[in-house]
mmCIF file of the N, C-alpha and C atoms, coordinates in Angstrom:
data_MODEL
# 
_entry.id   MODEL 
# 
loop_
_atom_site.group_PDB 
_atom_site.id 
_atom_site.type_symbol 
_atom_site.label_atom_id 
_atom_site.label_alt_id 
_atom_site.label_comp_id 
_atom_site.label_asym_id 
_atom_site.label_entity_id 
_atom_site.label_seq_id 
_atom_site.pdbx_PDB_ins_code 
_atom_site.Cartn_x 
_atom_site.Cartn_y 
_atom_site.Cartn_z 
_atom_site.occupancy 
_atom_site.B_iso_or_equiv 
_atom_site.pdbx_formal_charge 
_atom_site.auth_seq_id 
_atom_site.auth_comp_id 
_atom_site.auth_asym_id 
_atom_site.auth_atom_id 
_atom_site.pdbx_PDB_model_num 
ATOM 1   N N  . MET A 1 1  ? -5.295  -4.016  -2.425  1.00 0.00 ? 1  MET A N  1 
ATOM 2   C CA . MET A 1 1  ? -5.743  -5.209  -3.108  1.00 0.00 ? 1  MET A CA 1 
ATOM 3   C C  . MET A 1 1  ? -5.592  -6.378  -2.154  1.00 0.00 ? 1  MET A C  1 
ATOM 4   N N  . SER A 1 2  ? -6.482  -7.268  -2.251  1.00 0.00 ? 2  SER A N  1 
ATOM 5   C CA . SER A 1 2  ? -6.443  -8.445  -1.404  1.00 0.00 ? 2  SER A CA 1 
ATOM 6   C C  . SER A 1 2  ? -6.594  -9.678  -2.285  1.00 0.00 ? 2  SER A C  1 
ATOM 7   N N  . PHE A 1 3  ? -5.722  -10.645 -2.067  1.00 0.00 ? 3  PHE A N  1 
ATOM 8   C CA . PHE A 1 3  ? -5.745  -11.886 -2.832  1.00 0.00 ? 3  PHE A CA 1 
ATOM 9   C C  . PHE A 1 3  ? -6.040  -13.039 -1.896  1.00 0.00 ? 3  PHE A C  1 
ATOM 10  N N  . LYS A 1 4  ? -7.086  -13.771 -2.177  1.00 0.00 ? 4  LYS A N  1 
ATOM 11  C CA . LYS A 1 4  ? -7.424  -14.935 -1.363  1.00 0.00 ? 4  LYS A CA 1 
ATOM 12  C C  . LYS A 1 4  ? -6.779  -16.155 -2.011  1.00 0.00 ? 4  LYS A C  1 
ATOM 13  N N  . LEU A 1 5  ? -5.801  -16.720 -1.333  1.00 0.00 ? 5  LEU A N  1 
ATOM 14  C CA . LEU A 1 5  ? -5.052  -17.846 -1.878  1.00 0.00 ? 5  LEU A CA 1 
ATOM 15  C C  . LEU A 1 5  ? -5.724  -19.184 -1.550  1.00 0.00 ? 5  LEU A C  1 
ATOM 16  N N  . LEU A 1 6  ? -6.115  -19.340 -0.318  1.00 0.00 ? 6  LEU A N  1 
ATOM 17  C CA . LEU A 1 6  ? -6.826  -20.537 0.136   1.00 0.00 ? 6  LEU A CA 1 
ATOM 18  C C  . LEU A 1 6  ? -8.011  -20.069 0.966   1.00 0.00 ? 6  LEU A C  1 
ATOM 19  N N  . SER A 1 7  ? -8.803  -20.991 1.466   1.00 0.00 ? 7  SER A N  1 
ATOM 20  C CA . SER A 1 7  ? -9.953  -20.583 2.275   1.00 0.00 ? 7  SER A CA 1 
ATOM 21  C C  . SER A 1 7  ? -9.528  -19.972 3.606   1.00 0.00 ? 7  SER A C  1 
ATOM 22  N N  . TRP A 1 8  ? -8.303  -20.211 4.045   1.00 0.00 ? 8  TRP A N  1 
ATOM 23  C CA . TRP A 1 8  ? -7.815  -19.690 5.321   1.00 0.00 ? 8  TRP A CA 1 
ATOM 24  C C  . TRP A 1 8  ? -6.612  -18.766 5.171   1.00 0.00 ? 8  TRP A C  1 
ATOM 25  N N  . LEU A 1 9  ? -6.180  -18.477 3.941   1.00 0.00 ? 9  LEU A N  1 
ATOM 26  C CA . LEU A 1 9  ? -4.970  -17.696 3.718   1.00 0.00 ? 9  LEU A CA 1 
ATOM 27  C C  . LEU A 1 9  ? -5.233  -16.606 2.686   1.00 0.00 ? 9  LEU A C  1 
ATOM 28  N N  . ALA A 1 10 ? -4.889  -15.371 3.026   1.00 0.00 ? 10 ALA A N  1 
ATOM 29  C CA . ALA A 1 10 ? -5.057  -14.251 2.109   1.00 0.00 ? 10 ALA A CA 1 
ATOM 30  C C  . ALA A 1 10 ? -3.829  -13.353 2.184   1.00 0.00 ? 10 ALA A C  1 
ATOM 31  N N  . MET A 1 11 ? -3.599  -12.580 1.131   1.00 0.00 ? 11 MET A N  1 
ATOM 32  C CA . MET A 1 11 ? -2.469  -11.658 1.081   1.00 0.00 ? 11 MET A CA 1 
ATOM 33  C C  . MET A 1 11 ? -2.981  -10.269 0.746   1.00 0.00 ? 11 MET A C  1 
ATOM 34  N N  . ASP A 1 12 ? -2.552  -9.258  1.508   1.00 0.00 ? 12 ASP A N  1 
ATOM 35  C CA . ASP A 1 12 ? -2.955  -7.876  1.298   1.00 0.00 ? 12 ASP A CA 1 
ATOM 36  C C  . ASP A 1 12 ? -1.770  -7.076  0.777   1.00 0.00 ? 12 ASP A C  1 
ATOM 37  N N  . VAL A 1 13 ? -2.022  -6.224  -0.198  1.00 0.00 ? 13 VAL A N  1 
ATOM 38  C CA . VAL A 1 13 ? -1.019  -5.300  -0.719  1.00 0.00 ? 13 VAL A CA 1 
ATOM 39  C C  . VAL A 1 13 ? -1.638  -3.908  -0.696  1.00 0.00 ? 13 VAL A C  1 
ATOM 40  N N  . ARG A 1 14 ? -0.948  -2.959  -0.051  1.00 0.00 ? 14 ARG A N  1 
ATOM 41  C CA . ARG A 1 14 ? -1.455  -1.587  0.035   1.00 0.00 ? 14 ARG A CA 1 
ATOM 42  C C  . ARG A 1 14 ? -0.393  -0.635  -0.497  1.00 0.00 ? 14 ARG A C  1 
ATOM 43  N N  . TYR A 1 15 ? -0.857  0.392   -1.197  1.00 0.00 ? 15 TYR A N  1 
ATOM 44  C CA . TYR A 1 15 ? 0.021   1.382   -1.815  1.00 0.00 ? 15 TYR A CA 1 
ATOM 45  C C  . TYR A 1 15 ? -0.394  2.764   -1.329  1.00 0.00 ? 15 TYR A C  1 
ATOM 46  N N  . TYR A 1 16 ? 0.551   3.524   -0.830  1.00 0.00 ? 16 TYR A N  1 
ATOM 47  C CA . TYR A 1 16 ? 0.291   4.873   -0.331  1.00 0.00 ? 16 TYR A CA 1 
ATOM 48  C C  . TYR A 1 16 ? 1.184   5.857   -1.065  1.00 0.00 ? 16 TYR A C  1 
ATOM 49  N N  . MET A 1 17 ? 0.636   7.046   -1.347  1.00 0.00 ? 17 MET A N  1 
ATOM 50  C CA . MET A 1 17 ? 1.417   8.123   -1.926  1.00 0.00 ? 17 MET A CA 1 
ATOM 51  C C  . MET A 1 17 ? 1.058   9.400   -1.175  1.00 0.00 ? 17 MET A C  1 
ATOM 52  N N  . GLN A 1 18 ? 2.059   10.151  -0.746  1.00 0.00 ? 18 GLN A N  1 
ATOM 53  C CA . GLN A 1 18 ? 1.785   11.374  -0.016  1.00 0.00 ? 18 GLN A CA 1 
ATOM 54  C C  . GLN A 1 18 ? 2.811   12.436  -0.377  1.00 0.00 ? 18 GLN A C  1 
ATOM 55  N N  . HIS A 1 19 ? 2.454   13.671  -0.099  1.00 0.00 ? 19 HIS A N  1 
ATOM 56  C CA . HIS A 1 19 ? 3.381   14.786  -0.266  1.00 0.00 ? 19 HIS A CA 1 
ATOM 57  C C  . HIS A 1 19 ? 3.110   15.800  0.830   1.00 0.00 ? 19 HIS A C  1 
ATOM 58  N N  . ASP A 1 20 ? 4.026   16.730  0.988   1.00 0.00 ? 20 ASP A N  1 
ATOM 59  C CA . ASP A 1 20 ? 3.879   17.765  2.002   1.00 0.00 ? 20 ASP A CA 1 
ATOM 60  C C  . ASP A 1 20 ? 2.770   18.723  1.591   1.00 0.00 ? 20 ASP A C  1 
ATOM 61  N N  . ARG A 1 21 ? 1.824   18.964  2.463   1.00 0.00 ? 21 ARG A N  1 
ATOM 62  C CA . ARG A 1 21 ? 0.661   19.768  2.142   1.00 0.00 ? 21 ARG A CA 1 
ATOM 63  C C  . ARG A 1 21 ? 1.031   21.233  1.894   1.00 0.00 ? 21 ARG A C  1 
ATOM 64  N N  . ASN A 1 22 ? 2.096   21.718  2.486   1.00 0.00 ? 22 ASN A N  1 
ATOM 65  C CA . ASN A 1 22 ? 2.470   23.120  2.357   1.00 0.00 ? 22 ASN A CA 1 
ATOM 66  C C  . ASN A 1 22 ? 3.315   23.411  1.120   1.00 0.00 ? 22 ASN A C  1 
ATOM 67  N N  . GLN A 1 23 ? 3.678   22.397  0.365   1.00 0.00 ? 23 GLN A N  1 
ATOM 68  C CA . GLN A 1 23 ? 4.508   22.603  -0.816  1.00 0.00 ? 23 GLN A CA 1 
ATOM 69  C C  . GLN A 1 23 ? 3.695   22.290  -2.059  1.00 0.00 ? 23 GLN A C  1 
ATOM 70  N N  . LEU A 1 24 ? 3.821   23.146  -3.055  1.00 0.00 ? 24 LEU A N  1 
ATOM 71  C CA . LEU A 1 24 ? 3.194   22.899  -4.343  1.00 0.00 ? 24 LEU A CA 1 
ATOM 72  C C  . LEU A 1 24 ? 4.241   22.327  -5.282  1.00 0.00 ? 24 LEU A C  1 
ATOM 73  N N  . THR A 1 25 ? 4.147   21.063  -5.590  1.00 0.00 ? 25 THR A N  1 
ATOM 74  C CA . THR A 1 25 ? 5.104   20.433  -6.485  1.00 0.00 ? 25 THR A CA 1 
ATOM 75  C C  . THR A 1 25 ? 4.362   19.509  -7.434  1.00 0.00 ? 25 THR A C  1 
ATOM 76  N N  . PHE A 1 26 ? 4.831   19.472  -8.633  1.00 0.00 ? 26 PHE A N  1 
ATOM 77  C CA . PHE A 1 26 ? 4.243   18.579  -9.634  1.00 0.00 ? 26 PHE A CA 1 
ATOM 78  C C  . PHE A 1 26 ? 5.231   17.506  -10.055 1.00 0.00 ? 26 PHE A C  1 
ATOM 79  N N  . TYR A 1 27 ? 6.380   17.454  -9.397  1.00 0.00 ? 27 TYR A N  1 
ATOM 80  C CA . TYR A 1 27 ? 7.393   16.460  -9.726  1.00 0.00 ? 27 TYR A CA 1 
ATOM 81  C C  . TYR A 1 27 ? 7.143   15.194  -8.926  1.00 0.00 ? 27 TYR A C  1 
ATOM 82  N N  . LEU A 1 28 ? 7.126   14.088  -9.581  1.00 0.00 ? 28 LEU A N  1 
ATOM 83  C CA . LEU A 1 28 ? 6.871   12.822  -8.896  1.00 0.00 ? 28 LEU A CA 1 
ATOM 84  C C  . LEU A 1 28 ? 8.015   12.399  -8.001  1.00 0.00 ? 28 LEU A C  1 
ATOM 85  N N  . LEU A 1 29 ? 9.202   12.977  -8.207  1.00 0.00 ? 29 LEU A N  1 
ATOM 86  C CA . LEU A 1 29 ? 10.334  12.601  -7.364  1.00 0.00 ? 29 LEU A CA 1 
ATOM 87  C C  . LEU A 1 29 ? 10.191  13.131  -5.943  1.00 0.00 ? 29 LEU A C  1 
ATOM 88  N N  . TYR A 1 30 ? 9.366   14.165  -5.715  1.00 0.00 ? 30 TYR A N  1 
ATOM 89  C CA . TYR A 1 30 ? 9.211   14.733  -4.385  1.00 0.00 ? 30 TYR A CA 1 
ATOM 90  C C  . TYR A 1 30 ? 8.068   14.099  -3.597  1.00 0.00 ? 30 TYR A C  1 
ATOM 91  N N  . TYR A 1 31 ? 7.383   13.166  -4.173  1.00 0.00 ? 31 TYR A N  1 
ATOM 92  C CA . TYR A 1 31 ? 6.337   12.442  -3.454  1.00 0.00 ? 31 TYR A CA 1 
ATOM 93  C C  . TYR A 1 31 ? 6.961   11.278  -2.700  1.00 0.00 ? 31 TYR A C  1 
ATOM 94  N N  . MET A 1 32 ? 6.308   10.841  -1.651  1.00 0.00 ? 32 MET A N  1 
ATOM 95  C CA . MET A 1 32 ? 6.777   9.689   -0.882  1.00 0.00 ? 32 MET A CA 1 
ATOM 96  C C  . MET A 1 32 ? 5.845   8.516   -1.164  1.00 0.00 ? 32 MET A C  1 
ATOM 97  N N  . TYR A 1 33 ? 6.411   7.377   -1.476  1.00 0.00 ? 33 TYR A N  1 
ATOM 98  C CA . TYR A 1 33 ? 5.648   6.187   -1.828  1.00 0.00 ? 33 TYR A CA 1 
ATOM 99  C C  . TYR A 1 33 ? 5.883   5.103   -0.794  1.00 0.00 ? 33 TYR A C  1 
ATOM 100 N N  . TYR A 1 34 ? 4.826   4.394   -0.441  1.00 0.00 ? 34 TYR A N  1 
ATOM 101 C CA . TYR A 1 34 ? 4.918   3.268   0.478   1.00 0.00 ? 34 TYR A CA 1 
ATOM 102 C C  . TYR A 1 34 ? 4.151   2.097   -0.112  1.00 0.00 ? 34 TYR A C  1 
ATOM 103 N N  . ILE A 1 35 ? 4.744   0.938   -0.067  1.00 0.00 ? 35 ILE A N  1 
ATOM 104 C CA . ILE A 1 35 ? 4.060   -0.301  -0.437  1.00 0.00 ? 35 ILE A CA 1 
ATOM 105 C C  . ILE A 1 35 ? 4.188   -1.243  0.752   1.00 0.00 ? 35 ILE A C  1 
ATOM 106 N N  . THR A 1 36 ? 3.068   -1.689  1.269   1.00 0.00 ? 36 THR A N  1 
ATOM 107 C CA . THR A 1 36 ? 3.084   -2.624  2.387   1.00 0.00 ? 36 THR A CA 1 
ATOM 108 C C  . THR A 1 36 ? 2.397   -3.906  1.955   1.00 0.00 ? 36 THR A C  1 
ATOM 109 N N  . MET A 1 37 ? 2.919   -5.006  2.468   1.00 0.00 ? 37 MET A N  1 
ATOM 110 C CA . MET A 1 37 ? 2.345   -6.317  2.183   1.00 0.00 ? 37 MET A CA 1 
ATOM 111 C C  . MET A 1 37 ? 2.077   -7.027  3.501   1.00 0.00 ? 37 MET A C  1 
ATOM 112 N N  . GLY A 1 38 ? 1.043   -7.821  3.502   1.00 0.00 ? 38 GLY A N  1 
ATOM 113 C CA . GLY A 1 38 ? 0.707   -8.576  4.704   1.00 0.00 ? 38 GLY A CA 1 
ATOM 114 C C  . GLY A 1 38 ? 0.071   -9.896  4.349   1.00 0.00 ? 38 GLY A C  1 
ATOM 115 N N  . VAL A 1 39 ? 0.167   -10.825 5.269   1.00 0.00 ? 39 VAL A N  1 
ATOM 116 C CA . VAL A 1 39 ? -0.428  -12.147 5.106   1.00 0.00 ? 39 VAL A CA 1 
ATOM 117 C C  . VAL A 1 39 ? -1.446  -12.338 6.221   1.00 0.00 ? 39 VAL A C  1 
ATOM 118 N N  . ASN A 1 40 ? -2.649  -12.771 5.882   1.00 0.00 ? 40 ASN A N  1 
ATOM 119 C CA . ASN A 1 40 ? -3.712  -12.983 6.860   1.00 0.00 ? 40 ASN A CA 1 
ATOM 120 C C  . ASN A 1 40 ? -4.051  -14.459 6.949   1.00 0.00 ? 40 ASN A C  1 
ATOM 121 N N  . PHE A 1 41 ? -4.092  -14.945 8.182   1.00 0.00 ? 41 PHE A N  1 
ATOM 122 C CA . PHE A 1 41 ? -4.530  -16.307 8.456   1.00 0.00 ? 41 PHE A CA 1 
ATOM 123 C C  . PHE A 1 41 ? -5.847  -16.258 9.200   1.00 0.00 ? 41 PHE A C  1 
ATOM 124 N N  . THR A 1 42 ? -6.803  -17.041 8.789   1.00 0.00 ? 42 THR A N  1 
ATOM 125 C CA . THR A 1 42 ? -8.066  -17.131 9.503   1.00 0.00 ? 42 THR A CA 1 
ATOM 126 C C  . THR A 1 42 ? -8.274  -18.563 9.968   1.00 0.00 ? 42 THR A C  1 
ATOM 127 N N  . ILE A 1 43 ? -8.757  -18.691 11.182  1.00 0.00 ? 43 ILE A N  1 
ATOM 128 C CA . ILE A 1 43 ? -8.973  -20.024 11.758  1.00 0.00 ? 43 ILE A CA 1 
ATOM 129 C C  . ILE A 1 43 ? -10.458 -20.268 11.881  1.00 0.00 ? 43 ILE A C  1 
# 
């Protein structure tokens, strides 16, 4: 998701979910979650 705050300032939020391809699991506790945030400046 990207949020444009001003004409020159934006904020990005990304969410990733992954699991080991060789394991069959249906439990959400064995998945790995990543949330990254960033700020973009444009001139």
